[in-house]
N, C-alpha and C positions, 0 to 999 in steps of 0.2 A: 445649139440650144444655149450654151454658156454665153454666147455673144448677145442673145436676146435678153437673158437674165441680167447680164452685166449692163446692158443699155438701160434697162428698167431701174437698176440700182443707181446708175449715174444720174438718170432723170430725177429720181427721188432726192438724191444729194443736191442737185442744182436747184430744185424747187425749195428745199429747206434753206439753202444759202440765200435765195432771193427773198424768202419770207422774213428771214432774220434781218437782212438789209433794210427791208421795208418796215421794220420795227416790231415784229413778233418776238415773243419771249424765246431766247435761245434755249432755255431749260426745257420748255414744252416741245419745241421743234426738234431738238436733238433726241429727246426721249421717243418721240414719234418715229424719227429716222431709224433708231436702233430696232424698233419693233417692225417697221415696214421692211427694212432690209432683211430681217430674219424671215418674215412671211414670204416675201418675193423669192428669196433663195430656197424656199421649201423646207425650212427648219421647223421641226415639230414644236407643238406647244410646250411639251415637257422640257425640251432643251432651251426654249426661249425663256421660260420662267426660272429655270435652275442655273443655266450657264450664262445667260446674257443679263437678265434683270437682277437676279440674286448674286451670281458670281461676279459680274461686272460691277454691280453696285457697291460691293464691299471690297473690290480688288484694290482700290486706292484709298481706303479708309485712313491709312496711316498718313497719307498726304494731308488730309483734312486736319489731323491732330497737329501736324507741324504748322499749318496755317494758324491754328488757335494760339500756339505758343508765340509765333511771330507777332500776331495782333496784340497779344497780352503785353509783350515787351514794348511795343509801340505805345500802348496806353500808359505804361509806367513812365516812359520818357516824356509823354505829354503831361500827365497829371503831377509829376514831380517838378515840372518846369524846366527840365534839362533841354528839351528840344527848342522851346521858345528862347531860352537863354543863348543857345548856340546861334540861332538865326539872328537875333538882335545884336549880339556882339560882333558878328561878322559884318553886318550891314553898317554898324558904326565905324568899323575900320575902313569901309568903302567911302564913307563921307557923303557929301552932297553932290555926287557925280552919278547921274542916272545910268549911264552905260556900265560903269563899274559896279553899281548896285545890282543891276540886273544880272550881270555875270556872276557876282558873288552869291546872289540868291540861288541861281541855277547850280553852282558848284556845291554849295553847302547842302542844298536839298538832295543832290545826288549822293553825297556822303552820308546823310542821315538815312536815306532809304537803301543803303547797303544792308541795313538790319531792320529798319522799321517796315511795317506791312499793314495794309488794309485801308479801306476808304475812310474810316474814321481818323486814322493817322494822317492821311493826305489832307483831309479837311482841316484838322487841327493845325497843321503847318501852313496850309493855304490862307487861313484867316489871319495869320501873322504876316506871311511873306507878301501876299498880294496887295494889301493896303499900303505897305511900305513902298512898294514899287509905284503904285498908282499915285501916292502922295508926292512922289518926286517927278510926276508928270510923264511917266512911261505910259504910252497908250495901252489900253486894255487888250487890244488884239496882239500886242507883243508880250505883255505881262503874263497873259494866260499860258501861252506855250512855253515861256521861260520856266514857269513853275512845273507844268506837266512833263516837260522834257527832262527836267531835273529828277523828278520821280522815276521816269523811265530809265535814265542813265544809271541810277543806283541799282535798278533791277538786274543789270548784267551780273552783279556779284551778290545779289540779295540772297541771304541764307534760306529764307522761306521759299523763294522761287526755286532755288536749287533743290531743296529738300523735297518739294512736291514733284518737280519734274524728274527727279531721280527715279521715281516710280514709273514714269512714262518712258524714260530712256535708260534702260537697264545697263549698268556698267560704268556710268559716268562717275567721276570722283571730283571732290572739291580740293584739287591739288594741281601742282605743276605737271605738265606744261600748259594745261588748259586754263588754269586759273590766271596765268599771265596774260593769255589772250582775252579773257573776260575783262580784266582790269584795263587792258589796252582798248577794248571796245567801249568801256565806260568813258575813257578819255576822248575817244573819237566822237561819241555822242555829245559830250560837253563842248567839244570844239565846234561841232555842227551847230549847237544851240548858240554859242557865242558868235558864230558867223551870222546866224539869223538875227541876233540882237544888233550886231554892228550894221548890217545892211538896212534893217527896218528902222532903227533909230536915226541913222543918217538920212533915210528917205522921209520918215514921218516927223522927225524931231520929237521934242517933248512938249507936253501940254501943261497948262497952268491949273487945270481942274481935273480931279480924279473922278472916275465913274462910280467908285465906292467911297462913300463919305464916312462910314463908321469904321472904327478900329476896336479891337478887343482891349480889355483892361490889361495894362502891363503889370505882370507879376514881378515879385522880387527875383533878382537873378540868383541862380545857383552858383556855387564856387567854380572857379575855372577848371579845377581838376575833374569836375564832373563831365566836362566836355568830351572826355575820352570814352565815356560809357557807350555812346552810340556805335563806336567802332570796336568795342571790346569783344562782342561775339565773333566778329570776323577774324580778329586777331587770335582768339582762342582756338578756332578751328584751323586756321592757317598754320599757326606756330605749334600748338600743343595737340592738334589732331583730335580734339574733343568731338563728341557727337552733338547734333543740333539741339535736341531737347535739354540735355544737361547744361549746355552752354547758355541757352536762354534763361533757364532757372537761375544759374549763378549770376547772370547779368542783371536779372530782375532784383535779386537780393542786393547786389552791389549798388544799383541805382537807388534803392530805398535806403540803404545804409549811409551812402554819401550825402543824401539830402535830408537826413533825419534831424539835423540841427535846426533849431528855430521853433521848438515846441511840439513837434509831432510825436516824438517819443516812440517807445516800443509798440504800445497798443495802437497808436495812430498808424504806424508802419504796417502792422498786421491788418488793420482795417483797409488800408489802401491796397495791400497785397490782394485781399479778397475782392475789393471793389473793381480794381483794374481787370481782374480775370473775368468778372461778369460783363464789364463794359466792352470787352473784346468781341463778344459773340455777335452783336449786331453788325460788326464790320465784315464778318466772314460768311454771312448767311448765303449770299448769292454765289460767291466763289465756291463754297462747300457744295452747294447744289450742282453747280456746273461740273465739279470734279466727279461727283457721284454719277451723273448722267454720262459724262465722257468715258468713264469706266465701262459703261454699257455699250457705247459706240465702239470702243476698241475691242471689247469682247466679241461683239457682232462681226466686226471687220476681220477678226482672226479665226472665225469659224470657217472650216474648210469649204463649205458651200458658197459663202460670200467671197472669200479671198480668191477662189478659183474662178468665179464669175467676173470679178473686178480686174483681175490681173491682165487679161488681154485688152481690156478697155483702156486702162491707165498706162500700160507698158510703153506705148509710143510717146506719152506725155511726160511721165515722171523721170527724174534723173537716175542713171545707173552707174555713174562713176563720180569720183570726188570733184573733177572739173565740171562736169555737167551739173552737179548739185550746187556748186558755187555760182555758176551762171544762172541757174534756175531761181535760186533764192535772191541773188543780187538784182536780177531784173524784175521778178514778179513779187518778191517778198514785201515791198513797200505797199503797192496797190492792193495786193492780195490779203493784207491784214486790216484794211480799213472797213468799217461797218461789219466787223466780225466775218470777214471774208474767208475763203477756203484755206488760207494758210495760218489761221488762228488755231493753235493746238487745242486750247480749251474752248472748243467749238467744233465747227465742221471739219477743221484740220485734223481732228482726231482720226477721222476716217483715212485721210492720206497717210498719217503717221503709221496706222496699222498696216497699210499696204507696203510702205517703205521698209518697215521692220520685218515684215514677212518676206520681202525680196532678199534681205540679208546681203545687199551689195555694197552699202555704204557704212563705214565704221560708225557705231552709235555715238561715241563722243564727238566725232566730226559733224554728224547730223545734228546733234544738240547745239553745238557751237553755231552752226549756220542758222538754225531755227530761232536762236535767241534774238537776232536782229529784228525779224518780223514780229516776234512776241513782244519785244520791248517797244517797238513802234506802235503796236496796237494798244499797249498800256499807257501811251503818252500822247498819241495823235488821234485815236479813234473817238469820235464824239459819242459813241454808245458806251464807252468804258465809264465805270462809275465815277471815279474822281475827275476824269476829263469832263464828263457831263456836268458835274457840280461846279468845276472851275469856270466853264463856259457860262453857266447860269449866274454864278456869283459876279463875274466881271461884265455880264450882259453883252458878250461877244456873239454875233450870229455864227451858226455852225459853219457856213460857207466861208466866212472871213477867217475863222480860226483855222480851217483846213488850208486855205490859201496861204496863210502865214507859216504854218507848221509843217505841212506835208512834204514840200520839196526838200526840206532839211532832214526830215525823217527818212525819206527815200534815199537821200545822199548817204546817211549813216548806214543803211542796210547794204547799199552797194559797196561802200568802203570796207565794212566789216566782213562781208562775204569774200572780197578780194584778199583781205588780210588772212582770213581763215585758210583759203586755198594756198596762199604764199607760205604760211607757217606750217601747215599740216597736210596739204594736198599732195 
């Protein structure tokens, strides 16, 4: 009987994956999946509404709060001009050398997004970085992944991403030795992006006309000492072991204080403090909804009736040792993350995570480290991802062309980081 139930649960899972790939709302599809799983497994209405919808819905509420503070800090960096100043100063150092400019934009974007978060933050940096690259003749099909892969590389050590995934992967810590691996993975992804830049610019060359003709108004540069503010939150947690929310609050105050010169004054800083907080919320609406729904999926997957039915179905497929896990994610992690595939944790991958956690065979920090590769790739190469979709639209690059340029190097990153993880911790 459990095999029949498990097959029905697997069928529902695959149908949801297919519908999301075809463009249906992940929020609606995952909500339906949580309910359908519960009903098929024979869970009563009282448990569905209390343990899955209510319990699962609030289980990761603290993750949403951390997302709010990360998006707030990003808005402060944008509206004080710090982020724009960092990008423009770095590009000036690169000079009129398109390949160096592309590599510089990729690296600086990665460093900025170790602490910045949200689609609004990505757009605000994109409208500065993309026209600069296009104006130097870098083809749009190269400029687009240069930017999105930079955003993705920063996510390996991004404080908001860690703070939210800390709720999904209990027991992980923002400290050595895992932190060293995350930084190494960031370097690997930047290197893969640079390889993509080198190969495609050598192949395509540079063009004399950019596909984006308008550029934002250049604001006054902030002082050079403000350039340390984007990495200040990371340093506070790494060195002084602060908690994430106090760190972001201190960083926000520091950014406002260091940029107050020039007439804004105390009241102007207080007004900007309030304004950036409100401006952060549109950035996080979709991801907050996904976190809420994924809490329901995980709660459903951990119900005894569901986990017992799924275990015999997935047991032959899912990894049971650290070596199998490295091979599983290294081979399938790239393709399995595109179009919100079954390895996207904030998506249908939440169901697989629930099963792997229930099996209790792979150390949770190791599992998180491996899953970061596909997660980062989805956030930088998947055309359905918010800031990737915006970048593709802004640069007028067809989805297929973007994937053809970016995906091989994203898959290479996943394979390398999986091998590194096994070598360091397996």
